[in-house]
C-alpha positions in Angstrom: -24.5 -7.0 7.7 -23.2 -10.2 6.0 -20.0 -10.6 4.0 -21.9 -10.3 0.7 -23.1 -6.9 1.7 -19.5 -5.7 2.5 -18.4 -6.9 -1.0 -21.1 -4.9 -2.7 -20.1 -1.6 -1.1 -16.4 -1.9 -1.0 -13.9 0.3 -2.9 -12.1 -1.1 -6.0 -8.3 -1.5 -5.9 -8.0 1.6 -8.2 -10.1 3.6 -5.7 -8.0 2.5 -2.8 -4.8 3.4 -4.7 -6.3 6.8 -5.6 -7.0 7.5 -1.9 -3.5 6.5 -0.9 -2.0 8.7 -3.6 -3.7 11.8 -2.3 -1.5 11.7 0.9 1.8 11.6 -0.9 3.6 14.9 -0.5 4.9 16.9 -3.5 8.5 15.9 -4.2 8.4 12.8 -1.9 10.6 9.8 -2.7 8.3 6.8 -2.8 8.7 3.0 -3.3 5.6 1.1 -4.4 5.4 -2.6 -3.7 4.9 -5.1 -6.5 1.4 -5.7 -7.8 -1.5 -3.7 -6.4 0.6 -0.9 -4.8 2.1 -0.1 -8.2 -1.3 1.3 -9.2 -0.8 4.3 -6.8 1.6 5.9 -9.4 -1.5 6.5 -11.7 -3.1 8.9 -9.3 -0.8 11.8 -8.4 -2.7 14.8 -7.2 -2.7 17.8 -9.6 0.3 19.9 -9.0 2.2 17.2 -7.1 5.0 15.0 -8.4 6.4 12.1 -6.5 9.8 10.6 -7.4 9.1 6.9 -7.7 11.9 4.4 -6.8 12.0 0.8 -7.7 14.3 -1.6 -5.9 15.8 -3.1 -9.1 17.4 0.3 -9.7 15.3 3.2 -11.1 14.6 6.6 -9.7 12.1 8.8 -11.4 10.1 6.3 -13.5 6.9 7.5 -15.3 3.9 6.1 -17.0 3.8 2.7 -18.7 4.8 2.9 -22.3 2.2 2.5 -25.1 1.7 -1.1 -26.3 4.4 -2.0 -28.7 6.7 0.7 -27.4 8.1 -1.2 -24.4 11.8 -1.2 -23.7 12.3 -4.5 -21.8 15.6 -3.3 -20.5 13.6 -0.6 -18.6 11.3 -2.4 -16.1 10.3 -2.0 -12.5 10.7 -4.6 -9.7 7.5 -6.3 -10.8 9.0 -6.8 -14.3 6.5 -4.3 -15.9 7.8 -2.0 -18.6 8.0 1.7 -17.5 9.2 5.0 -18.9 11.8 7.3 -17.5 10.9 10.9 -16.6 13.2 13.8 -17.3 15.9 13.7 -14.7 15.3 10.1 -14.0 18.1 7.6 -13.8 18.9 3.9 -13.3 21.7 2.3 -11.4 23.0 -0.9 -9.8 20.7 -3.0 -7.7 23.1 -2.6 -4.7 23.0 1.2 -5.0 19.2 0.9 -4.9 19.2 -1.0 -1.7 21.7 1.4 -0.2 19.1 4.1 -0.8 16.5 2.0 1.0 18.7 1.0 3.9 20.2 4.5 4.2 16.8 6.0 5.0 16.5 8.0 1.7 12.9 7.0 1.0 10.0 9.1 2.4 7.3 6.5 1.9 6.9 2.8 1.1 3.4 1.7 0.1 3.0 -2.1 0.3 0.3 -4.7 0.1 -0.5 -7.0 3.1 -1.9 -10.3 4.1 -2.3 -9.1 7.7 -1.6 -5.9 9.7 -1.5 -6.1 13.5 -2.7 -3.3 15.7 0.8 -2.7 16.9 2.0 -2.0 13.3 3.4 -5.5 12.6 3.2 -6.4 8.9 2.8 -9.8 7.2 2.9 -9.6 3.4 5.1 -12.2 1.9 3.9 -15.7 2.8 0.7 -17.3 4.0 1.7 -19.9 6.5 3.9 -22.5 5.0 2.2 -22.4 1.5 3.9 -21.2 -1.7 7.5 -20.3 -2.5 9.1 -17.8 -0.1 9.5 -14.4 -1.9 9.9 -11.6 0.5 12.0 -9.5 -2.0 13.0 -6.2 -0.7 10.0 -5.7 1.6 11.9 -6.4 4.8 14.4 -3.7 3.9 11.7 -1.2 2.9 9.6 -1.5 6.1 12.6 -0.5 8.2 14.4 1.8 5.7 11.5 4.1 4.6 10.5 7.0 6.9 6.8 6.0 6.6 5.2 2.7 5.7 1.6 2.6 4.4 -0.5 -0.4 3.3 -3.1 -0.7 0.6 -5.4 -3.8 1.0 -8.8 -5.3 1.1 -10.3 -5.0 4.6 -11.2 -8.7 4.6 -10.1 -11.8 2.8 -12.2 -13.6 0.2 -13.3 -16.0 2.9 -14.4 -13.0 5.1 -11.5 -13.2 7.6 -10.2 -9.8 8.9 -6.9 -8.6 7.5 -6.5 -6.1 10.3 -5.9 -8.2 13.4 -4.7 -8.1 17.0 -1.6 -10.2 16.2 -0.3 -11.5 12.8 -0.5 -15.3 12.4 1.5 -15.3 9.1 5.3 -14.9 8.9 6.2 -11.3 9.6 7.8 -8.9 7.2 8.5 -6.3 9.9 7.8 -5.3 13.5 5.9 -2.1 14.5 6.5 -0.6 11.1 3.1 0.3 9.5 1.7 3.8 10.2 -1.4 4.0 8.0 -3.7 1.5 6.3 -5.9 2.2 3.3 -8.5 -0.5 2.9 -11.6 -1.2 0.8 -13.7 0.3 3.5 -11.7 2.7 5.6 -8.6 4.7 6.4 -7.0 3.7 9.6 -3.9 5.0 11.4 -1.8 3.0 13.9 -1.1 5.1 16.9 0.4 3.9 20.2 -0.2 0.3 19.1 -3.9 0.8 18.4 -6.0 1.1 15.2 -7.4 4.6 15.1 -10.2 5.1 12.6 -9.9 8.3 10.4 -12.3 7.7 7.5 -14.9 5.1 6.6 -17.5 4.6 3.9 -20.6 6.6 4.7 -22.8 3.5 4.1 -21.0 1.7 7.0 -21.7 2.3 10.6 -18.9 2.2 13.1 -20.3 -1.1 14.4 -20.4 -2.5 10.8 -16.7 -1.8 10.4 -15.8 -3.1 13.8 -17.5 -6.4 12.9 -15.0 -7.0 10.1 -12.0 -5.8 11.9 -10.0 -8.3 14.0 -9.0 -5.8 16.7 -10.6 -2.9 18.5 -11.0 0.3 16.5 -10.4 3.5 18.5 -11.7 7.0 17.9 -9.5 10.0 18.3 -11.2 13.0 16.8 -13.7 13.2 14.0 -14.3 10.4 11.6 -14.8 11.7 8.0 -16.5 10.0 5.1 -14.2 8.1 2.8 -15.1 9.7 -0.6 -13.4 8.6 -3.8 -14.2 9.2 -7.5 -15.5 6.5 -9.8 -12.5 4.9 -11.5 -12.3 2.4 -14.2 -10.1 -0.6 -13.4 -7.1 -1.3 -15.7 -7.7 -4.3 -17.9 
């Protein structure tokens, strides 16, 4: 199967975010990385309510406001306007990082350029290109109890994003526990990629061909099934 075929059958970002949201426990304290991971907040399972934290100093933010009703003093770390849920609060940036570093977050969900089979994460800079902007990611990957990644399985050039060893500058060592990709759900167990779910239209060999490290099997592999979701414009 060539790269074009993988592109045709992959999940959208919204569908990846939906799948990641299904694993968030009711009442969990969760930080969502800037950009794509922020989308996870849209898809809370019925009857569950996560308490979302943003490192610039909000706990308990809600849906984006309607157009024209934004309060630009109330934004998330990605500078997007948010609302505050009942019981939510905002506070000093330093207090927010004390929550992160103090181990008070249950889950951090981040994007990635690369994830290594031992759980290393590179998500802030591609080689020497661009302006360094790691933000709070280095704190999050070591302060949150669990670190998950949402990402495409391969780059636009067709290179694997799940690799034996990261070649880009690292965000954290041995920190990622689960990866939700455009084609699969993969756990990192004992420094190995363990396949849990994959798209039914892909064989194991198809998936292995676009993964830069060996995929292991430990128990049944279930179909990765998500609803049709319209992307935000």
